[in-house]
C-alpha positions, 0 to 999 in steps of 0.5 A, a space after each residue: 500500500 505504501 509503495 502505491 502511495 509513493 508511486 502515485 505521488 511520484 507520478 503526480 509530481 512528474 505530471 505536474 512538473 511536465 505541465 508547468 515546466 515548459 515555456 509557451 512556443 506560440 507568440 501571443 500579443 502583448 495586449 488584448 485585441 478588441 475588434 468589434 463590429 459597430 452600428 452607425 449610431 454607435 460609430 457616430 458616438 465613437 467619432 464624437 467621443 474621439 474627435 481631435 484625439 491623436 490616438 483615433 483614426 478613421 480609416 476608409 478602405 475604399 478606392 480613391 475614386 469612392 473616397 473622393 466621391 464622399 467620405 466620413 469627415 476626417 478619414 484617411 484612405 488606404 485602398 483595399 484593392 491595392 497589392 500593398 494594402 497589408 504593408 500600408 496597414 502595417 505602417 500604421 501605429 497599431 496602438 491607436 484606435 481605428 474606426 474602419 469602413 468601406 462601402 457596404 462592410 464586405 471589404 472592411 470585414 475582410 480587412 479585420 482579419 488582416 488587422 488582427 494578424 498585424 497586431 492592431 489593438 483596438 479596431 471598430 468595423 462599421 456594420 453596413 459600411 458608408 451606405 449604412 452610415 448615410 442611410 442612418 442620416 449621418 453626414 458625408 463630406 467631400 
C-alpha cells in the first residue's frame, strides 16, 4: 500500500512538473485585441467621443475614386484593392484606435482579419459600411 502511495505521488509530481515546466512556443500579443463590429449610431458616438484625439483614426478602405466621391469627415484612405494594402496597414501605429469602413462592410470585414494578424489593438468595423452610415442620416463630406 505504501509503495502505491509513493508511486502515485511520484507520478503526480512528474505530471505536474511536465505541465508547468515548459515555456509557451506560440507568440501571443502583448495586449488584448478588441475588434468589434459597430452600428452607425454607435460609430457616430465613437467619432464624437474621439474627435481631435491623436490616438483615433478613421480609416476608409475604399478606392480613391469612392473616397473622393464622399467620405466620413476626417478619414484617411488606404485602398483595399491595392497589392500593398497589408504593408500600408502595417505602417500604421497599431496602438491607436481605428474606426474602419468601406462601402457596404464586405471589404472592411475582410480587412479585420488582416488587422488582427498585424497586431492592431483596438479596431471598430462599421456594420453596413458608408451606405449604412448615410442611410442612418449621418453626414458625408467631400
